[in-house]
Backbone as ProteinMPNN parsed JSONL, in Angstrom:
{"seq_chain_A": "XXXXXXXXXXXXXXXXXXXXXXXXXXXXXXXXXXXXXXXXXXXXXXXXXXXXXXXXXXXXXXXXXXXXXXXXXXXXXXXXXXXXXXXXXXXXXXXXXXXXXXXXXXXXXXXXXXXXXXXXXXXXXXXXXXXXXXXXXXXXXXXXXXXXXXXXXXXXXXXXXXXXXXXXXXXXXXXXXXX", "coords_chain_A": {"N_chain_A": [[161.925, 98.755, -37.714], [164.09, 97.166, -36.645], [166.031, 99.162, -36.725], [165.017, 101.084, -34.913], [164.965, 99.559, -32.53], [167.721, 99.003, -32.251], [168.768, 101.608, -31.878], [167.513, 102.237, -29.458], [168.671, 100.318, -27.718], [171.379, 101.115, -27.871], [171.165, 103.716, -26.818], [170.337, 103.148, -24.187], [172.631, 101.754, -23.367], [174.578, 103.782, -23.529], [173.609, 105.58, -21.597], [173.928, 103.934, -19.357], [176.708, 103.812, -19.198], [177.373, 106.307, -18.269], [177.63, 106.565, -15.495], [179.75, 106.282, -13.358], [183.273, 105.806, -12.166], [186.939, 106.478, -12.373], [188.923, 105.229, -15.116], [190.928, 102.247, -15.559], [192.063, 101.275, -17.831], [194.036, 101.624, -20.864], [193.543, 104.137, -23.234], [195.017, 105.158, -25.219], [196.248, 104.213, -28.06], [197.527, 102.371, -30.91], [196.515, 100.227, -33.486], [196.608, 97.278, -35.471], [194.597, 95.189, -37.422], [193.265, 92.074, -38.627], [190.631, 90.54, -40.212], [189.003, 87.504, -40.901], [186.648, 85.584, -42.624], [185.053, 82.834, -41.17], [185.369, 79.427, -42.251], [185.902, 79.992, -44.891], [187.59, 79.377, -47.953], [188.894, 81.079, -49.569], [190.825, 83.167, -48.469], [191.942, 85.717, -49.016], [189.841, 86.974, -50.373], [187.819, 87.286, -48.501], [188.88, 88.675, -46.418], [189.41, 91.38, -44.094], [191.336, 94.202, -43.576], [192.428, 96.353, -41.031], [193.284, 99.543, -39.696], [193.517, 101.055, -36.63], [192.996, 103.617, -34.26], [193.341, 105.351, -31.13], [193.112, 108.116, -28.966], [193.576, 109.526, -25.889], [191.846, 112.281, -24.629], [192.057, 115.617, -23.111], [190.034, 115.673, -21.171], [189.608, 113.127, -18.928], [187.858, 111.045, -19.514], [187.204, 111.0, -22.152], [187.986, 110.125, -25.525], [189.612, 110.451, -28.681], [188.741, 108.736, -31.625], [189.608, 106.719, -34.418], [189.494, 104.992, -37.556], [190.522, 102.927, -40.297], [189.377, 100.778, -42.685], [189.732, 98.119, -44.963], [189.071, 95.971, -47.775], [188.949, 93.687, -50.585], [186.814, 94.82, -52.026], [185.706, 97.028, -50.693], [186.087, 100.107, -48.862], [186.444, 101.856, -45.807], [186.271, 104.659, -43.7], [186.394, 105.878, -40.391], [185.764, 108.329, -37.909], [185.726, 109.929, -34.756], [184.365, 110.596, -31.478], [184.988, 109.017, -28.396], [183.693, 107.681, -25.344], [184.518, 106.668, -22.097], [184.135, 104.945, -19.062], [184.723, 103.895, -15.757], [182.932, 101.257, -14.455], [183.002, 99.543, -12.377], [185.662, 98.17, -10.37], [187.999, 97.065, -12.658], [186.227, 96.967, -14.824], [185.021, 98.673, -17.617], [182.626, 100.853, -19.073], [181.753, 101.612, -22.398], [181.289, 103.984, -25.019], [180.635, 105.455, -28.206], [180.525, 107.934, -30.798], [180.604, 108.325, -34.234], [181.646, 109.663, -37.398], [181.177, 108.256, -40.594], [182.76, 107.327, -43.541], [182.228, 105.757, -46.469], [182.796, 103.684, -49.303], [180.48, 102.601, -50.31], [178.351, 104.269, -49.717], [177.925, 107.826, -49.437], [178.345, 109.371, -46.892], [178.002, 108.715, -43.418], [176.961, 107.676, -40.123], [178.025, 106.22, -37.002], [177.106, 104.525, -34.07], [178.217, 103.312, -30.995], [178.225, 101.002, -28.286], [179.489, 99.404, -25.371], [181.289, 96.982, -23.31], [184.278, 96.604, -21.404], [186.482, 94.423, -19.865], [188.763, 93.477, -17.3], [190.118, 90.418, -16.792], [192.365, 89.205, -15.681], [195.656, 90.43, -14.754], [196.97, 90.24, -17.173], [195.095, 89.601, -19.114], [192.225, 90.511, -20.908], [188.761, 91.184, -21.77], [186.286, 92.117, -24.236], [183.151, 93.399, -25.332], [180.898, 94.588, -27.776], [178.32, 96.574, -29.347], [177.394, 97.87, -32.461], [175.81, 100.371, -34.327], [175.242, 101.38, -37.604], [174.53, 103.848, -40.062], [173.415, 105.55, -43.035], [173.663, 109.053, -43.73], [172.104, 110.035, -45.689], [168.813, 110.601, -46.459], [167.284, 109.363, -48.425], [168.516, 106.958, -48.993], [168.454, 103.427, -49.138], [168.644, 100.399, -47.306], [171.212, 100.611, -46.105], [171.573, 100.653, -43.412], [172.945, 99.036, -40.588], [173.494, 96.695, -37.964], [175.887, 95.496, -35.736], [177.585, 93.026, -33.78], [180.369, 92.532, -31.732], [182.797, 90.526, -30.14], [185.593, 89.906, -28.048], [188.946, 89.001, -26.948], [191.98, 89.9, -25.245], [195.449, 89.545, -24.892], [197.976, 90.727, -22.839], [201.278, 91.314, -23.423], [203.092, 93.007, -22.269], [203.016, 96.319, -20.774], [202.971, 97.911, -23.03], [202.374, 96.381, -25.321], [200.015, 94.223, -26.901], [198.063, 91.356, -27.934], [195.192, 90.332, -29.761], [192.156, 88.381, -30.102], [189.139, 87.938, -31.731], [185.577, 87.761, -32.518], [182.895, 88.345, -34.793], [179.368, 89.027, -35.432], [178.963, 88.158, -38.004], [180.413, 85.934, -38.33], [183.105, 86.315, -38.643], [186.5, 85.962, -37.867], [188.743, 87.796, -35.913], [191.95, 89.014, -35.758], [194.414, 90.776, -33.94], [196.99, 93.219, -33.283], [198.089, 95.368, -30.789], [199.528, 98.468, -29.907], [200.218, 100.277, -27.104], [200.616, 103.67, -26.152]], "CA_chain_A": [[161.825, 98.143, -36.411], [165.442, 96.865, -36.183], [166.732, 100.429, -36.531], [164.511, 101.668, -33.668], [165.438, 98.726, -31.428], [169.166, 99.228, -32.118], [168.986, 102.935, -31.291], [167.089, 102.165, -28.056], [169.694, 99.578, -26.987], [172.56, 101.973, -27.773], [170.865, 104.808, -25.895], [170.387, 102.58, -22.842], [174.034, 101.479, -23.069], [175.275, 105.051, -23.295], [173.162, 106.045, -20.282], [174.539, 103.072, -18.359], [178.131, 104.129, -19.072], [177.575, 107.652, -17.722], [177.329, 106.56, -14.074], [180.747, 105.708, -12.434], [184.565, 106.36, -11.716], [188.074, 106.6, -13.295], [189.257, 104.0, -15.815], [192.28, 101.708, -15.424], [192.499, 100.85, -19.15], [194.659, 102.624, -21.721], [192.805, 104.522, -24.439], [196.026, 105.702, -26.129], [196.809, 103.053, -28.737], [197.447, 102.147, -32.356], [196.239, 98.799, -33.65], [196.392, 96.725, -36.802], [193.823, 93.962, -37.278], [192.881, 91.362, -39.836], [189.475, 89.689, -39.988], [188.756, 86.533, -41.958], [185.37, 84.902, -42.415], [185.214, 81.416, -40.864], [184.922, 78.471, -43.254], [186.234, 80.428, -46.247], [188.846, 78.88, -48.501], [189.49, 82.218, -50.269], [191.109, 84.106, -47.386], [192.138, 87.055, -49.562], [188.577, 87.551, -50.804], [186.944, 87.525, -47.359], [189.612, 89.338, -45.356], [189.369, 92.826, -43.85], [192.488, 94.747, -42.869], [192.035, 97.615, -40.399], [194.175, 100.336, -38.858], [192.637, 101.656, -35.631], [193.72, 104.436, -33.301], [192.602, 106.033, -30.076], [193.952, 109.069, -28.248], [192.885, 110.099, -24.734], [191.794, 113.743, -24.653], [192.32, 116.228, -21.803], [189.028, 115.122, -20.283], [190.081, 111.752, -18.774], [186.853, 110.059, -19.915], [186.958, 111.128, -23.585], [189.095, 109.802, -26.412], [189.382, 110.555, -30.122], [188.863, 107.421, -32.24], [189.634, 106.726, -35.883], [189.849, 103.706, -38.143], [190.468, 102.75, -41.749], [189.184, 99.358, -42.969], [189.699, 97.85, -46.402], [189.171, 94.624, -48.328], [189.017, 93.753, -52.049], [185.719, 95.558, -52.658], [185.196, 98.178, -49.932], [186.944, 100.889, -47.959], [185.639, 102.644, -44.879], [186.978, 105.466, -42.712], [185.558, 106.351, -39.299], [186.438, 109.235, -36.979], [184.763, 110.47, -33.814], [184.674, 110.746, -30.056], [184.595, 107.91, -27.54], [183.526, 107.953, -23.916], [184.758, 105.47, -21.297], [183.974, 105.208, -17.633], [184.8, 102.712, -14.919], [181.661, 100.878, -13.842], [183.497, 98.96, -11.13], [187.072, 97.824, -10.546], [188.261, 96.123, -13.728], [185.214, 96.988, -15.888], [184.677, 99.974, -18.191], [181.573, 101.009, -20.06], [182.261, 102.337, -23.56], [180.329, 104.506, -25.992], [181.264, 106.365, -29.162], [179.775, 108.427, -31.944], [181.608, 108.506, -35.285], [181.265, 109.869, -38.792], [181.638, 107.133, -41.403], [182.874, 107.541, -44.989], [182.284, 104.421, -47.034], [182.623, 103.769, -50.75], [179.137, 102.143, -50.676], [177.499, 105.452, -49.605], [178.801, 108.988, -49.256], [178.732, 109.624, -45.506], [177.026, 108.216, -42.458], [177.36, 107.762, -38.723], [178.037, 104.964, -36.251], [176.959, 104.614, -32.622], [178.728, 102.09, -30.389], [178.174, 100.848, -26.83], [180.089, 98.123, -25.018], [181.949, 96.763, -22.024], [185.658, 96.127, -21.44], [186.703, 93.868, -18.526], [190.052, 92.869, -16.973], [189.959, 89.153, -16.085], [193.606, 89.116, -14.904], [196.556, 91.524, -15.127], [197.435, 90.05, -18.546], [194.028, 89.132, -20.0], [190.989, 91.285, -20.844], [187.744, 90.871, -22.759], [185.472, 93.264, -24.648], [181.993, 93.126, -26.164], [180.281, 95.855, -28.184], [177.307, 96.601, -30.388], [177.541, 99.078, -33.279], [174.761, 100.669, -35.291], [175.702, 102.298, -38.633], [173.496, 104.261, -41.001], [173.753, 106.642, -43.942], [173.014, 110.332, -43.44], [171.211, 110.345, -46.803], [167.461, 110.164, -46.121], [166.688, 108.541, -49.479], [169.266, 105.711, -49.154], [167.778, 102.253, -48.591], [169.448, 99.207, -47.089], [172.574, 100.835, -45.643], [171.62, 100.515, -41.957], [173.388, 97.728, -40.12], [173.855, 96.543, -36.566], [176.828, 94.394, -35.596], [178.06, 92.706, -32.43], [181.73, 92.017, -31.729], [183.322, 90.11, -28.836], [186.981, 89.49, -28.189], [189.835, 88.982, -25.789], [193.281, 90.485, -25.511], [196.524, 89.155, -23.982], [198.995, 91.782, -22.718], [202.65, 90.835, -23.248], [203.598, 93.989, -21.316], [202.127, 97.488, -20.78], [202.962, 98.561, -24.329], [201.988, 95.552, -26.461], [199.074, 93.138, -26.662], [197.49, 90.699, -29.11], [193.804, 89.998, -29.508], [191.39, 87.482, -30.947], [187.723, 88.223, -31.554], [184.626, 87.243, -33.488], [181.728, 89.218, -34.946], [178.128, 88.312, -35.712], [179.0, 87.631, -39.369], [181.28, 84.758, -38.315], [184.464, 86.718, -38.982], [187.494, 85.919, -36.795], [189.54, 89.025, -35.978], [193.248, 88.94, -35.086], [194.978, 92.125, -33.913], [198.147, 93.593, -32.457], [197.888, 96.742, -30.301], [200.634, 99.145, -29.22], [199.805, 101.384, -26.254], [201.654, 104.702, -26.042]], "C_chain_A": [[163.214, 97.836, -35.845], [166.22, 98.134, -35.892], [166.306, 101.059, -35.206], [165.014, 100.89, -32.462], [166.933, 98.941, -31.189], [169.462, 100.566, -31.465], [168.587, 102.931, -29.815], [168.129, 101.43, -27.209], [170.946, 100.424, -26.815], [172.339, 103.119, -26.797], [170.908, 104.323, -24.45], [171.83, 102.294, -22.427], [174.827, 102.728, -22.776], [174.879, 105.622, -21.933], [173.799, 105.259, -19.161], [175.999, 103.443, -18.135], [178.378, 105.482, -18.413], [177.499, 107.705, -16.203], [178.421, 106.048, -13.13], [182.061, 106.488, -12.29], [185.645, 106.47, -12.801], [188.468, 105.242, -13.868], [190.688, 103.565, -15.55], [192.858, 101.272, -16.77], [193.176, 101.991, -19.895], [193.758, 102.872, -22.927], [193.704, 105.317, -25.383], [196.679, 104.511, -26.821], [196.698, 103.174, -30.251], [197.347, 100.64, -32.539], [196.142, 98.45, -35.121], [195.641, 95.415, -36.597], [193.515, 93.37, -38.642], [191.728, 90.448, -39.474], [189.262, 88.774, -41.169], [187.481, 85.774, -41.621], [185.614, 83.414, -42.226], [184.669, 80.531, -41.966], [185.271, 78.848, -44.677], [187.548, 79.812, -46.688], [189.593, 79.981, -49.239], [189.763, 83.33, -49.261], [191.262, 85.525, -47.917], [190.843, 87.737, -49.964], [187.666, 87.924, -49.646], [187.606, 88.374, -46.278], [189.389, 90.838, -45.302], [190.625, 93.209, -43.087], [192.06, 96.083, -42.29], [193.199, 98.224, -39.637], [193.261, 101.129, -37.935], [193.493, 102.461, -34.666], [192.788, 105.081, -32.302], [193.579, 106.935, -29.34], [193.118, 109.698, -27.13], [192.959, 111.618, -24.796], [192.029, 114.301, -23.256], [191.294, 115.813, -20.763], [189.344, 113.636, -20.138], [189.074, 110.674, -19.194], [186.542, 110.097, -21.411], [188.197, 110.742, -24.378], [188.661, 110.015, -27.858], [189.608, 109.168, -30.704], [188.843, 107.561, -33.757], [189.994, 105.329, -36.362], [189.76, 103.789, -39.665], [190.415, 101.248, -41.991], [189.1, 99.167, -44.476], [189.678, 96.342, -46.657], [189.155, 94.759, -49.846], [187.964, 94.655, -52.673], [185.287, 96.828, -51.925], [186.292, 98.837, -49.1], [186.029, 101.702, -47.059], [186.567, 103.381, -43.918], [185.967, 105.905, -41.659], [186.397, 107.283, -38.438], [185.381, 109.81, -36.047], [185.296, 110.567, -32.408], [184.146, 109.535, -29.302], [184.503, 108.379, -26.099], [183.742, 106.635, -23.181], [184.694, 105.837, -19.826], [184.018, 103.89, -16.878], [183.435, 102.461, -14.28], [181.886, 100.223, -12.488], [184.941, 98.586, -11.388], [187.222, 96.765, -11.637], [187.247, 96.115, -14.862], [184.919, 98.416, -16.311], [183.463, 99.84, -19.096], [182.107, 101.894, -21.166], [181.102, 102.841, -24.408], [181.1, 105.388, -26.963], [180.242, 106.79, -30.202], [180.821, 108.788, -32.993], [180.942, 108.873, -36.609], [181.894, 108.744, -39.595], [181.652, 107.555, -42.869], [183.127, 106.173, -45.597], [182.101, 104.52, -48.533], [181.266, 103.223, -51.207], [178.11, 103.276, -50.562], [178.391, 106.627, -49.212], [179.267, 109.175, -47.82], [177.617, 109.144, -44.593], [177.537, 108.41, -41.048], [177.328, 106.366, -38.116], [177.921, 105.287, -34.773], [177.385, 103.275, -32.039], [178.537, 102.141, -28.881], [178.763, 99.487, -26.493], [180.66, 98.101, -23.626], [183.343, 96.22, -22.27], [185.97, 95.658, -20.018], [188.075, 93.212, -18.42], [189.793, 91.57, -16.203], [191.16, 88.874, -15.193], [194.459, 90.308, -15.306], [196.966, 91.45, -16.595], [196.325, 89.787, -19.561], [192.766, 89.969, -19.797], [190.026, 90.831, -21.934], [186.925, 92.118, -23.07], [184.299, 92.764, -25.484], [181.35, 94.461, -26.519], [179.226, 95.622, -29.253], [177.46, 97.929, -31.124], [176.363, 99.18, -34.237], [175.31, 101.681, -36.277], [174.551, 102.607, -39.584], [174.033, 105.385, -41.874], [173.045, 107.916, -43.489], [172.071, 110.75, -44.562], [169.829, 109.763, -46.505], [166.875, 109.227, -47.167], [167.45, 107.241, -49.733], [168.498, 104.567, -48.502], [168.786, 101.124, -48.396], [170.863, 99.438, -46.618], [172.681, 100.796, -44.123], [172.113, 99.119, -41.608], [173.735, 97.793, -38.646], [174.782, 95.347, -36.471], [177.252, 94.249, -34.139], [179.44, 92.092, -32.572], [182.128, 91.662, -30.305], [184.745, 89.638, -29.03], [187.731, 89.482, -26.879], [191.202, 89.494, -26.215], [194.269, 89.996, -24.447], [197.589, 90.242, -24.014], [200.361, 91.145, -22.46], [203.37, 91.705, -22.222], [202.665, 95.199, -21.401], [201.984, 98.122, -22.157], [202.37, 97.712, -25.458], [201.032, 94.432, -26.048], [198.602, 92.566, -27.996], [196.078, 90.259, -28.767], [193.235, 89.03, -30.517], [189.923, 87.754, -30.663], [186.886, 87.57, -32.633], [183.484, 88.239, -33.6], [180.516, 88.39, -35.354], [178.011, 87.836, -37.156], [179.878, 86.383, -39.463], [182.713, 85.05, -38.694], [185.341, 86.603, -37.732], [188.438, 87.098, -36.994], [190.8, 88.855, -35.131], [193.836, 90.346, -35.077], [196.178, 92.213, -32.997], [197.939, 95.054, -32.079], [199.148, 97.226, -29.589], [200.046, 100.298, -28.417], [200.938, 102.403, -26.191], [201.32, 105.662, -24.935]], "O_chain_A": [[163.505, 98.192, -34.703], [166.982, 98.19, -34.927], [167.158, 101.525, -34.45], [165.443, 101.487, -31.475], [167.364, 99.049, -30.041], [170.32, 100.648, -30.586], [169.259, 103.562, -29.0], [168.439, 101.867, -26.1], [171.522, 100.454, -25.728], [173.239, 103.456, -26.027], [171.453, 105.006, -23.582], [172.217, 102.554, -21.287], [175.661, 102.738, -21.872], [175.74, 106.099, -21.194], [174.171, 105.823, -18.132], [176.481, 103.394, -17.003], [179.513, 105.768, -18.031], [177.321, 108.79, -15.649], [178.066, 105.407, -12.141], [182.019, 107.719, -12.285], [185.334, 106.545, -13.99], [188.359, 104.222, -13.186], [191.567, 104.402, -15.34], [194.039, 100.931, -16.841], [192.936, 103.164, -19.611], [193.274, 101.933, -23.558], [193.219, 106.056, -26.239], [197.56, 103.867, -26.251], [195.907, 103.949, -30.789], [198.007, 99.872, -31.839], [195.647, 99.242, -35.923], [195.987, 94.623, -35.721], [193.506, 94.061, -39.661], [191.83, 89.663, -38.531], [189.329, 89.212, -42.317], [187.265, 85.374, -40.477], [186.306, 82.793, -43.033], [183.631, 80.834, -42.555], [184.964, 78.091, -45.598], [188.501, 79.729, -45.913], [190.786, 79.848, -49.509], [189.028, 84.315, -49.2], [190.743, 86.458, -47.303], [190.752, 88.963, -49.904], [186.815, 88.801, -49.798], [186.946, 88.754, -45.311], [189.202, 91.488, -46.33], [190.942, 92.604, -42.063], [191.402, 96.87, -42.971], [193.994, 97.519, -39.016], [192.337, 101.798, -38.397], [194.588, 102.036, -34.298], [191.614, 105.325, -32.58], [194.732, 106.566, -29.116], [192.089, 110.323, -27.386], [194.038, 112.176, -24.997], [192.186, 113.533, -22.308], [191.638, 115.62, -19.597], [189.351, 112.929, -21.146], [189.424, 109.494, -19.222], [185.716, 109.322, -21.892], [189.322, 111.003, -23.952], [187.504, 109.792, -28.215], [190.561, 108.487, -30.325], [188.147, 108.416, -34.306], [190.696, 104.581, -35.683], [189.029, 104.604, -40.228], [191.305, 100.518, -41.554], [188.472, 99.96, -45.178], [190.193, 95.551, -45.867], [189.336, 95.867, -50.352], [188.193, 95.206, -53.749], [184.558, 97.636, -52.5], [187.272, 98.208, -48.7], [184.977, 102.176, -47.487], [187.521, 102.808, -43.391], [184.832, 106.259, -41.981], [187.594, 107.06, -38.254], [184.277, 110.141, -36.478], [186.504, 110.613, -32.174], [183.023, 109.083, -29.525], [185.15, 109.345, -25.696], [183.214, 105.6, -23.589], [185.145, 106.905, -19.412], [183.427, 102.896, -17.302], [182.861, 103.347, -13.646], [181.065, 100.338, -11.578], [185.403, 98.678, -12.526], [186.632, 95.688, -11.544], [187.391, 95.319, -15.79], [184.608, 99.269, -15.48], [183.296, 98.839, -19.794], [182.846, 102.839, -20.894], [180.059, 102.192, -24.498], [182.102, 105.999, -26.591], [179.247, 106.11, -30.45], [181.802, 109.468, -32.693], [179.823, 108.449, -36.898], [183.017, 108.326, -39.311], [180.661, 108.081, -43.376], [184.116, 105.511, -45.28], [181.328, 105.356, -49.002], [180.924, 103.363, -52.381], [177.09, 103.242, -51.251], [179.496, 106.427, -48.708], [180.469, 109.141, -47.557], [176.441, 109.167, -44.955], [178.439, 109.212, -40.808], [176.691, 105.454, -38.644], [178.563, 106.215, -34.281], [176.969, 102.223, -32.524], [178.671, 103.2, -28.269], [178.567, 98.522, -27.233], [180.538, 99.059, -22.863], [183.571, 95.472, -23.221], [185.752, 96.404, -19.063], [188.501, 92.488, -19.32], [189.3, 91.614, -15.076], [191.006, 88.369, -14.081], [194.027, 91.121, -16.123], [197.276, 92.474, -17.203], [196.594, 89.754, -20.762], [192.289, 90.126, -18.673], [190.424, 90.178, -22.898], [186.873, 93.055, -22.274], [184.44, 91.815, -26.256], [181.262, 95.359, -25.681], [179.238, 94.615, -29.962], [177.633, 98.978, -30.503], [175.972, 98.201, -34.873], [175.797, 102.734, -35.866], [173.714, 101.752, -39.873], [174.979, 106.081, -41.504], [171.951, 107.856, -42.928], [171.317, 111.711, -44.41], [169.696, 108.553, -46.318], [166.049, 108.378, -46.834], [167.059, 106.482, -50.619], [167.948, 104.737, -47.414], [169.673, 100.922, -49.226], [171.676, 98.52, -46.721], [173.786, 100.897, -43.591], [171.741, 98.139, -42.254], [174.209, 98.814, -38.146], [174.507, 94.298, -37.054], [177.273, 95.215, -33.377], [179.661, 91.234, -33.427], [181.833, 92.406, -29.37], [185.073, 89.039, -30.053], [187.218, 89.9, -25.841], [191.531, 89.514, -27.401], [193.969, 90.027, -23.254], [198.052, 90.634, -25.085], [200.58, 90.52, -21.423], [204.155, 91.211, -21.412], [201.618, 95.112, -22.042], [200.991, 98.796, -22.429], [201.908, 98.265, -26.457], [201.202, 93.789, -25.013], [198.724, 93.203, -29.043], [195.793, 89.864, -27.636], [193.749, 88.874, -31.625], [189.504, 87.797, -29.507], [187.403, 86.916, -33.539], [183.138, 88.905, -32.623], [180.631, 87.188, -35.594], [177.035, 87.167, -37.495], [180.066, 85.836, -40.549], [183.465, 84.135, -39.031], [184.969, 87.09, -36.664], [188.88, 87.366, -38.111], [190.721, 88.584, -33.933], [193.772, 91.045, -36.088], [196.36, 91.413, -32.079], [197.647, 95.886, -32.938], [199.751, 96.51, -28.79], [199.438, 101.202, -28.99], [202.108, 102.02, -26.178], [202.073, 106.603, -24.686]]}, "name": "protein", "num_of_chains": 1, "seq": "XXXXXXXXXXXXXXXXXXXXXXXXXXXXXXXXXXXXXXXXXXXXXXXXXXXXXXXXXXXXXXXXXXXXXXXXXXXXXXXXXXXXXXXXXXXXXXXXXXXXXXXXXXXXXXXXXXXXXXXXXXXXXXXXXXXXXXXXXXXXXXXXXXXXXXXXXXXXXXXXXXXXXXXXXXXXXXXXXXX"}
């Protein structure tokens, strides 16, 4: 039931993003982030370190996306294609499809849909929902849906810092370099 509902929400979000203009945001960036679970006294045991990258492709609405996330017990790599489209001035709709390699299961996929909004010239916010699942039909319990929300302060056009939270109560700090 949760899997079907998540896929329906993502499909609706992807359809919503396919209906507008050119984006004002940069989708050429490299980012390092660290997430720590709120209320934990063992920061090293709960922390996730991630390297994230995006590269705008020749089609101005498509970007290649990749990430590597690690903590003490798990590693995950994702790579795929993202789609972004301006919904109105200062707001982009986002969608992506990615292959996922995780040490908990061999290979899977992730679908993401979200919104990115410019509140001021220096401050933006983003919210997204991600559904991940294994490609192995006989695997049980590897499907998951997560929600992430965050904000980003731009020091200049090339560098910004962000703070976010996910539905597991993890606080996420990141630094992004646009190129």
